[in-house]
N, CA, C and O atoms as a printed pandas DataFrame, in Angstrom:
     atom_number atom_name residue_name chain_id  residue_number  x_coord  y_coord  z_coord
0              1         N          MET        A               1  290.549 -109.089  -24.438
1              2        CA          MET        A               1  289.688 -109.110  -23.283
2              3         C          MET        A               1  290.472 -108.849  -22.002
3              4         O          MET        A               1  289.999 -108.095  -21.152
4              5         N          SER        A               2  291.642 -109.437  -21.833
5              6        CA          SER        A               2  292.407 -109.251  -20.604
6              7         C          SER        A               2  292.939 -107.825  -20.477
7              8         O          SER        A               2  293.066 -107.322  -19.361
8              9         N          ILE        A               3  293.249 -107.165  -21.580
9             10        CA          ILE        A               3  293.701 -105.767  -21.521
10            11         C          ILE        A               3  292.558 -104.876  -21.059
11            12         O          ILE        A               3  292.777 -103.941  -20.289
12            13         N          GLU        A               4  291.350 -105.150  -21.516
13            14        CA          GLU        A               4  290.193 -104.370  -21.076
14            15         C          GLU        A               4  289.973 -104.531  -19.575
15            16         O          GLU        A               4  289.648 -103.565  -18.886
16            17         N          VAL        A               5  290.150 -105.739  -19.076
17            18        CA          VAL        A               5  289.985 -105.981  -17.646
18            19         C          VAL        A               5  291.070 -105.260  -16.859
19            20         O          VAL        A               5  290.794 -104.691  -15.803
20            21         N          VAL        A               6  292.296 -105.277  -17.358
21            22        CA          VAL        A               6  293.414 -104.623  -16.675
22            23         C          VAL        A               6  293.190 -103.108  -16.615
23            24         O          VAL        A               6  293.626 -102.462  -15.662
24            25         N          VAL        A               7  292.533 -102.547  -17.598
25            26        CA          VAL        A               7  292.301 -101.103  -17.627
26            27         C          VAL        A               7  291.022 -100.738  -16.861
27            28         O          VAL        A               7  291.014  -99.752  -16.123
28            29         N          ILE        A               8  289.953 -101.505  -17.022
29            30        CA          ILE        A               8  288.657 -101.149  -16.452
30            31         C          ILE        A               8  288.568 -101.441  -14.953
31            32         O          ILE        A               8  288.057 -100.608  -14.205
32            33         N          VAL        A               9  289.041 -102.579  -14.500
33            34        CA          VAL        A               9  288.910 -102.964  -13.089
34            35         C          VAL        A               9  289.611 -101.970  -12.162
35            36         O          VAL        A               9  288.999 -101.557  -11.177
36            37         N          PRO        A              10  290.862 -101.559  -12.417
37            38        CA          PRO        A              10  291.466 -100.560  -11.528
38            39         C          PRO        A              10  290.695  -99.229  -11.535
39            40         O          PRO        A              10  290.607  -98.555  -10.509
40            41         N          GLY        A              11  290.149  -98.864  -12.676
41            42        CA          GLY        A              11  289.350  -97.643  -12.744
42            43         C          GLY        A              11  288.103  -97.730  -11.886
43            44         O          GLY        A              11  287.738  -96.770  -11.208
44            45         N          ILE        A              12  287.449  -98.884  -11.917
45            46        CA          ILE        A              12  286.252  -99.088  -11.101
46            47         C          ILE        A              12  286.610  -99.093   -9.621
47            48         O          ILE        A              12  285.898  -98.505   -8.806
48            49         N          VAL        A              13  287.704  -99.750   -9.273
49            50        CA          VAL        A              13  288.148  -99.797   -7.876
50            51         C          VAL        A              13  288.493  -98.389   -7.387
51            52         O          VAL        A              13  288.131  -98.020   -6.270
52            53         N          LEU        A              14  289.184  -97.602   -8.206
53            54        CA          LEU        A              14  289.524  -96.230   -7.834
54            55         C          LEU        A              14  288.266  -95.386   -7.664
55            56         O          LEU        A              14  288.175  -94.587   -6.733
56            57         N          PHE        A              15  287.299  -95.561   -8.557
57            58        CA          PHE        A              15  286.036  -94.826   -8.453
58            59         C          PHE        A              15  285.321  -95.167   -7.148
59            60         O          PHE        A              15  284.830  -94.272   -6.460
60            61         N          ILE        A              16  285.258  -96.441   -6.805
61            62        CA          ILE        A              16  284.603  -96.864   -5.560
62            63         C          ILE        A              16  285.353  -96.309   -4.347
63            64         O          ILE        A              16  284.727  -95.886   -3.376
64            65         N          ALA        A              17  286.684  -96.308   -4.395
65            66        CA          ALA        A              17  287.470  -95.765   -3.286
66            67         C          ALA        A              17  287.218  -94.270   -3.113
67            68         O          ALA        A              17  287.091  -93.792   -1.986
68            69         N          LEU        A              18  287.144  -93.536   -4.206
69            70        CA          LEU        A              18  286.871  -92.100   -4.123
70            71         C          LEU        A              18  285.456  -91.833   -3.618
71            72         O          LEU        A              18  285.240  -90.891   -2.856
72            73         N          MET        A              19  284.509  -92.637   -4.029
73            74        CA          MET        A              19  283.142  -92.492   -3.526
74            75         C          MET        A              19  283.086  -92.778   -2.022
75            76         O          MET        A              19  282.376  -92.089   -1.289
76            77         N          THR        A              20  283.815  -93.770   -1.565
77            78        CA          THR        A              20  283.856  -94.104   -0.142
78            79         C          THR        A              20  284.484  -92.968    0.655
79            80         O          THR        A              20  283.984  -92.611    1.721
80            81         N          ALA        A              21  285.575  -92.397    0.150
81            82        CA          ALA        A              21  286.217  -91.273    0.834
82            83         C          ALA        A              21  285.284  -90.066    0.869
83            84         O          ALA        A              21  285.201  -89.378    1.886
84            85         N          GLY        A              22  284.591  -89.808   -0.221
85            86        CA          GLY        A              22  283.639  -88.701   -0.255
86            87         C          GLY        A              22  282.502  -88.895    0.723
87            88         O          GLY        A              22  282.077  -87.952    1.391
88            89         N          TRP        A              23  282.005  -90.131    0.807
89            90        CA          TRP        A              23  280.952  -90.425    1.769
90            91         C          TRP        A              23  281.453  -90.193    3.192
91            92         O          TRP        A              23  280.725  -89.651    4.025
92            93         N          ARG        A              24  282.679  -90.594    3.474
93            94        CA          ARG        A              24  283.219  -90.413    4.824
94            95         C          ARG        A              24  283.304  -88.935    5.173
95            96         O          ARG        A              24  282.928  -88.539    6.276
96            97         N          VAL        A              25  283.793  -88.115    4.251
97            98        CA          VAL        A              25  283.888  -86.677    4.512
98            99         C          VAL        A              25  282.501  -86.098    4.776
99           100         O          VAL        A              25  282.310  -85.363    5.745
100          101         N          TRP        A              26  281.539  -86.421    3.926
101          102        CA          TRP        A              26  280.182  -85.914    4.105
102          103         C          TRP        A              26  279.603  -86.374    5.437
103          104         O          TRP        A              26  278.995  -85.582    6.157
104          105         N          SER        A              27  279.785  -87.632    5.763
105          106        CA          SER        A              27  279.252  -88.204    6.989
106          107         C          SER        A              27  279.851  -87.541    8.230
107          108         O          SER        A              27  279.121  -87.175    9.151
108          109         N          VAL        A              28  281.169  -87.385    8.257
109          110        CA          VAL        A              28  281.819  -86.784    9.426
110          111         C          VAL        A              28  281.435  -85.316    9.556
111          112         O          VAL        A              28  281.242  -84.831   10.671
112          113         N          ARG        A              29  281.320  -84.602    8.447
113          114        CA          ARG        A              29  280.889  -83.194    8.530
114          115         C          ARG        A              29  279.498  -83.093    9.146
115          116         O          ARG        A              29  279.253  -82.215    9.973
116          117         N          ALA        A              30  278.602  -83.962    8.762
117          118        CA          ALA        A              30  277.257  -83.959    9.333
118          119         C          ALA        A              30  277.297  -84.327   10.814
119          120         O          ALA        A              30  276.595  -83.717   11.621
120          121         N          GLN        A              31  278.110  -85.315   11.176
121          122        CA          GLN        A              31  278.228  -85.726   12.571
122          123         C          GLN        A              31  278.818  -84.615   13.435
123          124         O          GLN        A              31  278.376  -84.404   14.564
124          125         N          VAL        A              32  279.814  -83.905   12.907
125          126        CA          VAL        A              32  280.446  -82.814   13.657
126          127         C          VAL        A              32  279.454  -81.663   13.849
127          128         O          VAL        A              32  279.406  -81.054   14.918
128          129         N          HIS        A              33  278.669  -81.370   12.819
129          130        CA          HIS        A              33  277.668  -80.313   12.955
130          131         C          HIS        A              33  276.614  -80.699   13.995
131          132         O          HIS        A              33  276.231  -79.870   14.820
132          133         N          ASP        A              34  276.149  -81.935   13.965
133          134        CA          ASP        A              34  275.168  -82.400   14.949
134          135         C          ASP        A              34  275.750  -82.402   16.358
135          136         O          ASP        A              34  275.055  -82.067   17.317
136          137         N          ALA        A              35  277.015  -82.777   16.488
137          138        CA          ALA        A              35  277.665  -82.777   17.803
138          139         C          ALA        A              35  277.794  -81.349   18.330
139          140         O          ALA        A              35  277.611  -81.115   19.524
140          141         N          ALA        A              36  278.105  -80.395   17.457
141          142        CA          ALA        A              36  278.189  -78.996   17.877
142          143         C          ALA        A              36  276.831  -78.500   18.368
143          144         O          ALA        A              36  276.760  -77.766   19.353
144          145         N          ALA        A              37  275.759  -78.895   17.690
145          146        CA          ALA        A              37  274.411  -78.508   18.121
146          147         C          ALA        A              37  274.085  -79.104   19.491
147          148         O          ALA        A              37  273.511  -78.426   20.343
148          149         N          ALA        A              38  274.447  -80.356   19.701
149          150        CA          ALA        A              38  274.212  -80.992   21.001
150          151         C          ALA        A              38  275.034  -80.305   22.092
151          152         O          ALA        A              38  274.551  -80.104   23.206
152          153         N          GLY        A              39  276.269  -79.948   21.766
153          154        CA          GLY        A              39  277.116  -79.255   22.732
154          155         C          GLY        A              39  276.589  -77.874   23.078
155          156         O          GLY        A              39  276.621  -77.472   24.241
156          157         N          ALA        A              40  276.107  -77.149   22.090
157          158        CA          ALA        A              40  275.556  -75.814   22.339
158          159         C          ALA        A              40  274.309  -75.905   23.210
159          160         O          ALA        A              40  274.120  -75.098   24.120
160          161         N          ARG        A              41  273.468  -76.881   22.928
161          162        CA          ARG        A              41  272.247  -77.050   23.733
162          163         C          ARG        A              41  272.601  -77.403   25.175
163          164         O          ARG        A              41  272.018  -76.852   26.109
164          165         N          ALA        A              42  273.539  -78.306   25.358
165          166        CA          ALA        A              42  273.942  -78.681   26.722
166          167         C          ALA        A              42  274.574  -77.498   27.447
167          168         O          ALA        A              42  274.328  -77.296   28.637
168          169         N          ALA        A              43  275.374  -76.726   26.748
169          170        CA          ALA        A              43  276.021  -75.563   27.364
170          171         C          ALA        A              43  275.004  -74.501   27.758
171          172         O          ALA        A              43  275.176  -73.826   28.773
172          173         N          SER        A              44  273.956  -74.349   26.973
173          174        CA          SER        A              44  272.958  -73.314   27.276
174          175         C          SER        A              44  272.141  -73.634   28.521
175          176         O          SER        A              44  271.515  -72.743   29.095
176          177         N          LEU        A              45  272.140  -74.881   28.940
177          178        CA          LEU        A              45  271.392  -75.281   30.131
178          179         C          LEU        A              45  272.202  -75.152   31.410
179          180         O          LEU        A              45  271.651  -75.276   32.503
180          181         N          ALA        A              46  273.504  -74.904   31.291
181          182        CA          ALA        A              46  274.378  -74.826   32.462
182          183         C          ALA        A              46  274.201  -73.488   33.188
183          184         O          ALA        A              46  273.696  -72.522   32.616
184          185         N          ALA        A              47  274.622  -73.449   34.448
185          186        CA          ALA        A              47  274.462  -72.247   35.271
186          187         C          ALA        A              47  275.678  -71.327   35.209
187          188         O          ALA        A              47  275.550  -70.118   35.405
188          189         N          THR        A              48  276.858  -71.892   34.936
189          190        CA          THR        A              48  278.072  -71.071   34.892
190          191         C          THR        A              48  278.845  -71.362   33.615
191          192         O          THR        A              48  278.584  -72.340   32.916
192          193         N          HIS        A              49  279.795  -70.495   33.333
193          194        CA          HIS        A              49  280.615  -70.670   32.131
194          195         C          HIS        A              49  281.409  -71.968   32.193
195          196         O          HIS        A              49  281.453  -72.718   31.218
196          197         N          ASP        A              50  282.038  -72.236   33.338
197          198        CA          ASP        A              50  282.850  -73.452   33.467
198          199         C          ASP        A              50  282.006  -74.717   33.300
199          200         O          ASP        A              50  282.428  -75.670   32.645
200          201         N          LYS        A              51  280.817  -74.717   33.896
201          202        CA          LYS        A              51  279.934  -75.867   33.753
202          203         C          LYS        A              51  279.429  -75.992   32.316
203          204         O          LYS        A              51  279.189  -77.098   31.832
204          205         N          ALA        A              52  279.269  -74.864   31.641
205          206        CA          ALA        A              52  278.830  -74.888   30.238
206          207         C          ALA        A              52  279.890  -75.524   29.356
207          208         O          ALA        A              52  279.570  -76.327   28.479
208          209         N          VAL        A              53  281.143  -75.174   29.580
209          210        CA          VAL        A              53  282.235  -75.760   28.797
210          211         C          VAL        A              53  282.303  -77.261   29.041
211          212         O          VAL        A              53  282.442  -78.043   28.100
212          213         N          GLN        A              54  282.205  -77.661   30.304
213          214        CA          GLN        A              54  282.248  -79.084   30.649
214          215         C          GLN        A              54  281.060  -79.827   30.042
215          216         O          GLN        A              54  281.224  -80.924   29.508
216          217         N          ALA        A              55  279.874  -79.242   30.120
217          218        CA          ALA        A              55  278.675  -79.887   29.563
218          219         C          ALA        A              55  278.775  -80.013   28.049
219          220         O          ALA        A              55  278.386  -81.035   27.484
220          221         N          ALA        A              56  279.294  -78.983   27.391
221          222        CA          ALA        A              56  279.444  -79.023   25.927
222          223         C          ALA        A              56  280.423  -80.116   25.520
223          224         O          ALA        A              56  280.146  -80.891   24.605
224          225         N          ARG        A              57  281.560  -80.179   26.194
225          226        CA          ARG        A              57  282.556  -81.209   25.857
226          227         C          ARG        A              57  282.006  -82.615   26.073
227          228         O          ARG        A              57  282.235  -83.505   25.254
228          229         N          SER        A              58  281.288  -82.815   27.162
229          230        CA          SER        A              58  280.707  -84.137   27.440
230          231         C          SER        A              58  279.660  -84.510   26.400
231          232         O          SER        A              58  279.633  -85.640   25.914
232          233         N          ALA        A              59  278.801  -83.560   26.064
233          234        CA          ALA        A              59  277.745  -83.835   25.082
234          235         C          ALA        A              59  278.338  -84.129   23.702
235          236         O          ALA        A              59  277.856  -85.011   22.992
236          237         N          ILE        A              60  279.364  -83.403   23.332
237          238        CA          ILE        A              60  280.000  -83.617   22.025
238          239         C          ILE        A              60  280.677  -84.973   21.978
239          240         O          ILE        A              60  280.534  -85.703   20.998
240          241         N          ALA        A              61  281.418  -85.320   23.034
241          242        CA          ALA        A              61  282.086  -86.626   23.075
242          243         C          ALA        A              61  281.062  -87.759   23.023
243          244         O          ALA        A              61  281.256  -88.741   22.307
244          245         N          ALA        A              62  279.974  -87.624   23.780
245          246        CA          ALA        A              62  278.940  -88.662   23.787
246          247         C          ALA        A              62  278.264  -88.769   22.427
247          248         O          ALA        A              62  277.972  -89.869   21.959
248          249         N          ASP        A              63  278.014  -87.624   21.792
249          250        CA          ASP        A              63  277.355  -87.637   20.482
250          251         C          ASP        A              63  278.234  -88.292   19.423
251          252         O          ASP        A              63  277.750  -89.087   18.618
252          253         N          LEU        A              64  279.520  -87.961   19.418
253          254        CA          LEU        A              64  280.431  -88.557   18.435
254          255         C          LEU        A              64  280.653  -90.041   18.702
255          256         O          LEU        A              64  280.798  -90.824   17.763
256          257         N          ASP        A              65  280.682  -90.437   19.976
257          258        CA          ASP        A              65  280.835  -91.856   20.312
258          259         C          ASP        A              65  279.592  -92.657   19.935
259          260         O          ASP        A              65  279.696  -93.809   19.514
260          261         N          ALA        A              66  278.421  -92.047   20.086
261          262        CA          ALA        A              66  277.174  -92.751   19.803
262          263         C          ALA        A              66  277.044  -93.124   18.329
263          264         O          ALA        A              66  276.433  -94.141   18.000
264          265         N          VAL        A              67  277.612  -92.313   17.443
265          266        CA          VAL        A              67  277.503  -92.600   16.011
266          267         C          VAL        A              67  278.764  -93.256   15.460
267          268         O          VAL        A              67  278.898  -93.417   14.247
268          269         N          SER        A              68  279.688  -93.635   16.340
269          270        CA          SER        A              68  280.956  -94.252   15.931
270          271         C          SER        A              68  281.631  -93.420   14.835
271          272         O          SER        A              68  281.988  -93.926   13.771
272          273         N          SER        A              69  281.788  -92.155   15.127
273          274        CA          SER        A              69  282.337  -91.214   14.157
274          275         C          SER        A              69  283.805  -91.503   13.853
275          276         O          SER        A              69  284.544  -92.007   14.700
276          277         N          HIS        A              70  284.209  -91.176   12.633
277          278        CA          HIS        A              70  285.604  -91.282   12.225
278          279         C          HIS        A              70  286.320  -89.956   12.452
279          280         O          HIS        A              70  287.334  -89.668   11.816
280          281         N          CYS        A              71  285.788  -89.164   13.354
281          282        CA          CYS        A              71  286.359  -87.869   13.712
282          283         C          CYS        A              71  287.566  -88.111   14.619
283          284         O          CYS        A              71  287.447  -88.732   15.675
284          285         N          VAL        A              72  288.725  -87.614   14.194
285          286        CA          VAL        A              72  289.965  -87.837   14.937
286          287         C          VAL        A              72  290.347  -86.559   15.678
287          288         O          VAL        A              72  290.361  -85.479   15.088
288          289         N          ASP        A              73  290.653  -86.677   16.959
289          290        CA          ASP        A              73  291.101  -85.570   17.806
290          291         C          ASP        A              73  290.178  -84.352   17.740
291          292         O          ASP        A              73  290.606  -83.288   17.292
292          293         N          PRO        A              74  288.919  -84.484   18.177
293          294        CA          PRO        A              74  288.030  -83.322   18.122
294          295         C          PRO        A              74  288.479  -82.219   19.078
295          296         O          PRO        A              74  288.849  -82.481   20.222
296          297         N          GLU        A              75  288.439  -80.989   18.589
297          298        CA          GLU        A              75  288.748  -79.815   19.400
298          299         C          GLU        A              75  287.457  -79.037   19.586
299          300         O          GLU        A              75  286.716  -78.804   18.631
300          301         N          VAL        A              76  287.194  -78.638   20.822
301          302        CA          VAL        A              76  285.948  -77.945   21.148
302          303         C          VAL        A              76  286.275  -76.565   21.694
303          304         O          VAL        A              76  287.113  -76.418   22.583
304          305         N          GLN        A              77  285.602  -75.556   21.151
305          306        CA          GLN        A              77  285.724  -74.193   21.677
306          307         C          GLN        A              77  284.326  -73.696   21.985
307          308         O          GLN        A              77  283.421  -73.796   21.157
308          309         N          VAL        A              78  284.158  -73.155   23.189
309          310        CA          VAL        A              78  282.857  -72.664   23.631
310          311         C          VAL        A              78  282.962  -71.170   23.882
311          312         O          VAL        A              78  283.819  -70.721   24.642
312          313         N          ASP        A              79  282.098  -70.406   23.248
313          314        CA          ASP        A              79  282.013  -68.966   23.489
314          315         C          ASP        A              79  280.908  -68.742   24.508
315          316         O          ASP        A              79  279.725  -68.705   24.168
316          317         N          GLY        A              80  281.306  -68.595   25.742
317          318        CA          GLY        A              80  280.340  -68.424   26.821
318          319         C          GLY        A              80  280.329  -67.023   27.371
319          320         O          GLY        A              80  280.020  -66.823   28.546
320          321         N          SER        A              81  280.660  -66.051   26.550
321          322        CA          SER        A              81  280.706  -64.666   27.019
322          323         C          SER        A              81  279.334  -64.161   27.467
323          324         O          SER        A              81  279.260  -63.191   28.222
324          325         N          ALA        A              82  278.261  -64.788   27.026
325          326        CA          ALA        A              82  276.912  -64.363   27.416
326          327         C          ALA        A              82  276.640  -64.609   28.896
327          328         O          ALA        A              82  275.704  -64.035   29.452
328          329         N          PHE        A              83  277.437  -65.448   29.538
329          330        CA          PHE        A              83  277.241  -65.688   30.965
330          331         C          PHE        A              83  277.573  -64.452   31.794
331          332         O          PHE        A              83  277.143  -64.349   32.943
332          333         N          SER        A              84  278.326  -63.520   31.234
333          334        CA          SER        A              84  278.652  -62.300   31.973
334          335         C          SER        A              84  277.537  -61.259   31.878
335          336         O          SER        A              84  277.594  -60.241   32.568
336          337         N          LEU        A              85  276.521  -61.494   31.036
337          338        CA          LEU        A              85  275.390  -60.576   30.928
338          339         C          LEU        A              85  274.439  -60.775   32.100
339          340         O          LEU        A              85  274.307  -61.881   32.624
340          341         N          ALA        A              86  273.793  -59.715   32.498
341          342        CA          ALA        A              86  272.835  -59.791   33.603
342          343         C          ALA        A              86  271.589  -60.541   33.152
343          344         O          ALA        A              86  271.251  -60.563   31.968
344          345         N          ALA        A              87  270.916  -61.153   34.117
345          346        CA          ALA        A              87  269.651  -61.821   33.812
346          347         C          ALA        A              87  268.678  -60.774   33.281
347          348         O          ALA        A              87  268.655  -59.638   33.754
348          349         N          GLY        A              88  267.883  -61.165   32.301
349          350        CA          GLY        A              88  266.967  -60.234   31.665
350          351         C          GLY        A              88  267.474  -59.774   30.309
351          352         O          GLY        A              88  266.716  -59.207   29.521
352          353         N          ARG        A              89  268.754  -60.013   30.030
353          354        CA          ARG        A              89  269.322  -59.681   28.722
354          355         C          ARG        A              89  269.538  -60.974   27.959
355          356         O          ARG        A              89  270.008  -61.967   28.514
356          357         N          SER        A              90  269.193  -60.951   26.693
357          358        CA          SER        A              90  269.345  -62.176   25.908
358          359         C          SER        A              90  270.809  -62.402   25.560
359          360         O          SER        A              90  271.581  -61.455   25.410
360          361         N          GLY        A              91  271.172  -63.655   25.435
361          362        CA          GLY        A              91  272.547  -64.030   25.094
362          363         C          GLY        A              91  272.581  -65.387   24.423
363          364         O          GLY        A              91  271.627  -66.161   24.499
364          365         N          GLU        A              92  273.684  -65.660   23.773
365          366        CA          GLU        A              92  273.840  -66.921   23.052
366          367         C          GLU        A              92  275.157  -67.589   23.412
367          368         O          GLU        A              92  276.158  -66.935   23.704
368          369         N          ILE        A              93  275.120  -68.900   23.382
369          370        CA          ILE        A              93  276.320  -69.719   23.561
370          371         C          ILE        A              93  276.699  -70.247   22.185
371          372         O          ILE        A              93  275.859  -70.811   21.485
372          373         N          GLY        A              94  277.937  -70.072   21.799
373          374        CA          GLY        A              94  278.417  -70.604   20.526
374          375         C          GLY        A              94  279.400  -71.740   20.770
375          376         O          GLY        A              94  280.238  -71.660   21.669
376          377         N          VAL        A              95  279.298  -72.782   19.982
377          378        CA          VAL        A              95  280.193  -73.935   20.099
378          379         C          VAL        A              95  280.772  -74.247   18.731
379          380         O          VAL        A              95  280.043  -74.359   17.745
380          381         N          ASP        A              96  282.095  -74.385   18.682
381          382        CA          ASP        A              96  282.794  -74.782   17.462
382          383         C          ASP        A              96  283.490  -76.111   17.717
383          384         O          ASP        A              96  284.168  -76.287   18.729
384          385         N          VAL        A              97  283.314  -77.038   16.791
385          386        CA          VAL        A              97  283.974  -78.346   16.868
386          387         C          VAL        A              97  284.791  -78.526   15.598
387          388         O          VAL        A              97  284.294  -78.324   14.490
388          389         N          THR        A              98  286.048  -78.907   15.773
389          390        CA          THR        A              98  286.938  -79.154   14.641
390          391         C          THR        A              98  287.610  -80.503   14.851
391          392         O          THR        A              98  288.067  -80.814   15.951
392          393         N          CYS        A              99  287.668  -81.298   13.792
393          394        CA          CYS        A              99  288.378  -82.573   13.880
394          395         C          CYS        A              99  288.914  -82.952   12.506
395          396         O          CYS        A              99  288.578  -82.336   11.495
396          397         N          ARG        A             100  289.740  -83.961   12.495
397          398        CA          ARG        A             100  290.324  -84.446   11.245
398          399         C          ARG        A             100  289.618  -85.722   10.805
399          400         O          ARG        A             100  289.172  -86.528   11.622
400          401         N          VAL        A             101  289.533  -85.880    9.480
401          402        CA          VAL        A             101  288.946  -87.076    8.885
402          403         C          VAL        A             101  290.084  -87.852    8.237
403          404         O          VAL        A             101  290.725  -87.364    7.307
404          405         N          ALA        A             102  290.332  -89.062    8.731
405          406        CA          ALA        A             102  291.422  -89.884    8.204
406          407         C          ALA        A             102  290.895  -90.838    7.135
407          408         O          ALA        A             102  289.743  -91.267    7.180
408          409         N          PHE        A             103  291.753  -91.159    6.178
409          410        CA          PHE        A             103  291.402  -92.076    5.103
410          411         C          PHE        A             103  292.295  -93.312    5.067
411          412         O          PHE        A             103  292.191  -94.127    4.150
412          413         N          SER        A             104  293.162  -93.454    6.050
413          414        CA          SER        A             104  294.132  -94.546    6.035
414          415         C          SER        A             104  293.510  -95.917    6.304
415          416         O          SER        A             104  294.136  -96.934    6.009
416          417         N          ASP        A             105  292.297  -95.971    6.856
417          418        CA          ASP        A             105  291.689  -97.254    7.166
418          419         C          ASP        A             105  290.629  -97.688    6.147
419          420         O          ASP        A             105  289.891  -98.642    6.394
420          421         N          LEU        A             106  290.549  -97.002    5.014
421          422        CA          LEU        A             106  289.615  -97.399    3.959
422          423         C          LEU        A             106  290.151  -98.629    3.222
423          424         O          LEU        A             106  291.310  -99.005    3.400
424          425         N          VAL        A             107  289.312  -99.251    2.399
425          426        CA          VAL        A             107  289.726 -100.437    1.640
426          427         C          VAL        A             107  290.950 -100.120    0.802
427          428         O          VAL        A             107  291.912 -100.888    0.790
428          429         N          LEU        A             108  290.922  -99.008    0.109
429          430        CA          LEU        A             108  292.082  -98.525   -0.635
430          431         C          LEU        A             108  292.628  -97.343    0.151
431          432         O          LEU        A             108  292.191  -96.208   -0.032
432          433         N          ALA        A             109  293.594  -97.620    1.034
433          434        CA          ALA        A             109  294.106  -96.608    1.957
434          435         C          ALA        A             109  294.650  -95.404    1.191
435          436         O          ALA        A             109  295.388  -95.541    0.215
436          437         N          MET        A             110  294.264  -94.234    1.662
437          438        CA          MET        A             110  294.737  -92.993    1.058
438          439         C          MET        A             110  295.441  -92.182    2.126
439          440         O          MET        A             110  294.998  -92.153    3.274
440          441         N          PRO        A             111  296.530  -91.522    1.766
441          442        CA          PRO        A             111  297.260  -90.733    2.754
442          443         C          PRO        A             111  296.544  -89.416    3.042
443          444         O          PRO        A             111  295.719  -88.954    2.254
444          445         N          GLY        A             112  296.872  -88.837    4.163
445          446        CA          GLY        A             112  296.381  -87.509    4.489
446          447         C          GLY        A             112  295.065  -87.503    5.245
447          448         O          GLY        A             112  294.422  -88.532    5.452
448          449         N          THR        A             113  294.697  -86.296    5.647
449          450        CA          THR        A             113  293.449  -86.076    6.363
450          451         C          THR        A             113  292.815  -84.781    5.859
451          452         O          THR        A             113  293.485  -83.939    5.261
452          453         N          LEU        A             114  291.544  -84.641    6.102
453          454        CA          LEU        A             114  290.824  -83.398    5.847
454          455         C          LEU        A             114  290.243  -82.912    7.163
455          456         O          LEU        A             114  290.018  -83.698    8.083
456          457         N          GLU        A             115  290.003  -81.625    7.244
457          458        CA          GLU        A             115  289.450  -81.049    8.458
458          459         C          GLU        A             115  287.943  -80.861    8.308
459          460         O          GLU        A             115  287.467  -80.371    7.283
460          461         N          ALA        A             116  287.209  -81.249    9.325
461          462        CA          ALA        A             116  285.764  -81.048    9.353
462          463         C          ALA        A             116  285.446  -80.120   10.517
463          464         O          ALA        A             116  285.971  -80.289   11.617
464          465         N          THR        A             117  284.590  -79.147   10.268
465          466        CA          THR        A             117  284.232  -78.198   11.314
466          467         C          THR        A             117  282.717  -78.104   11.434
467          468         O          THR        A             117  281.982  -78.311   10.469
468          469         N          GLY        A             118  282.278  -77.792   12.625
469          470        CA          GLY        A             118  280.860  -77.587   12.886
470          471         C          GLY        A             118  280.689  -76.432   13.845
471          472         O          GLY        A             118  281.489  -76.253   14.763
472          473         N          HIS        A             119  279.655  -75.651   13.635
473          474        CA          HIS        A             119  279.376  -74.500   14.497
474          475         C          HIS        A             119  277.888  -74.505   14.827
475          476         O          HIS        A             119  277.051  -74.760   13.961
476          477         N          ALA        A             120  277.573  -74.225   16.068
477          478        CA          ALA        A             120  276.175  -74.148   16.477
478          479         C          ALA        A             120  276.030  -73.097   17.573
479          480         O          ALA        A             120  276.964  -72.821   18.326
480          481         N          VAL        A             121  274.842  -72.526   17.638
481          482        CA          VAL        A             121  274.530  -71.491   18.624
482          483         C          VAL        A             121  273.226  -71.865   19.309
483          484         O          VAL        A             121  272.290  -72.349   18.672
484          485         N          SER        A             122  273.179  -71.634   20.614
485          486        CA          SER        A             122  271.951  -71.872   21.366
486          487         C          SER        A             122  271.737  -70.683   22.303
487          488         O          SER        A             122  272.679  -70.182   22.915
488          489         N          ARG        A             123  270.505  -70.251   22.402
489          490        CA          ARG        A             123  270.188  -69.092   23.246
490          491         C          ARG        A             123  270.109  -69.501   24.715
491          492         O          ARG        A             123  269.626  -70.577   25.067
492          493         N          LEU        A             124  270.604  -68.596   25.553
493          494        CA          LEU        A             124  270.457  -68.780   26.995
494          495         C          LEU        A             124  269.059  -68.337   27.405
495          496         O          LEU        A             124  268.455  -67.472   26.770
496          497         N          ASP        A             125  268.560  -68.938   28.467
497          498        CA          ASP        A             125  267.291  -68.499   29.011
498          499         C          ASP        A             125  267.465  -67.064   29.503
499          500         O          ASP        A             125  268.342  -66.782   30.321
500          501         N          THR        A             126  266.634  -66.172   29.005
501          502        CA          THR        A             126  266.791  -64.751   29.290
502          503         C          THR        A             126  266.670  -64.434   30.774
503          504         O          THR        A             126  267.369  -63.551   31.272
504          505         N          TYR        A             127  265.811  -65.126   31.480
505          506        CA          TYR        A             127  265.564  -64.780   32.864
506          507         C          TYR        A             127  266.203  -65.734   33.868
507          508         O          TYR        A             127  265.922  -65.655   35.064
508          509         N          LYS        A             128  267.033  -66.605   33.404
509          510        CA          LYS        A             128  267.739  -67.521   34.307
510          511         C          LYS        A             128  268.943  -66.806   34.904
511          512         O          LYS        A             128  269.616  -66.037   34.218
512          513         N          GLU        A             129  269.214  -67.061   36.184
513          514        CA          GLU        A             129  270.371  -66.460   36.830
514          515         C          GLU        A             129  271.639  -66.990   36.180
515          516         O          GLU        A             129  271.746  -68.180   35.884
516          517         N          ARG        A             130  272.593  -66.105   35.961
517          518        CA          ARG        A             130  273.857  -66.494   35.323
518          519         C          ARG        A             130  275.021  -66.112   36.217
519          520         O          ARG        A             130  274.977  -65.110   36.930
520          521         N          ARG        A             131  276.049  -66.918   36.166
521          522        CA          ARG        A             131  277.290  -66.611   36.877
522          523         C          ARG        A             131  278.449  -66.841   35.938
523          524         O          ARG        A             131  278.563  -67.911   35.341
524          525         N          PRO        A             132  279.322  -65.838   35.796
525          526        CA          PRO        A             132  280.464  -66.002   34.865
526          527         C          PRO        A             132  281.439  -67.078   35.262
527          528         O          PRO        A             132  282.428  -67.303   34.563
């Protein structure tokens, strides 16, 4: 009986640890994608490229903080090239968010990190005045 416990219990603990790590990866990927969508929407409402970048970064930080994300060192890139288009032409703002997912603080600490990325696009108002 004790040999069975010595073999089965560590296997169950390892299985639970792997399930927890998998849940964390899935959760952070979903959070990063949602944060990218929030950032793209905020950027599309801005009047200039610089304000769009600032609005996207603020919205992403607020979104990740609101869900207590395990996203470490998020990097934000905003493609605001559509701001150089004249009013009357359609354009899109693209936002990419990349961060690392750490596993060192789980019940069964695991070394290393994985990268989670999110991408979202939001259309600019076609007839709104734009300034690069």
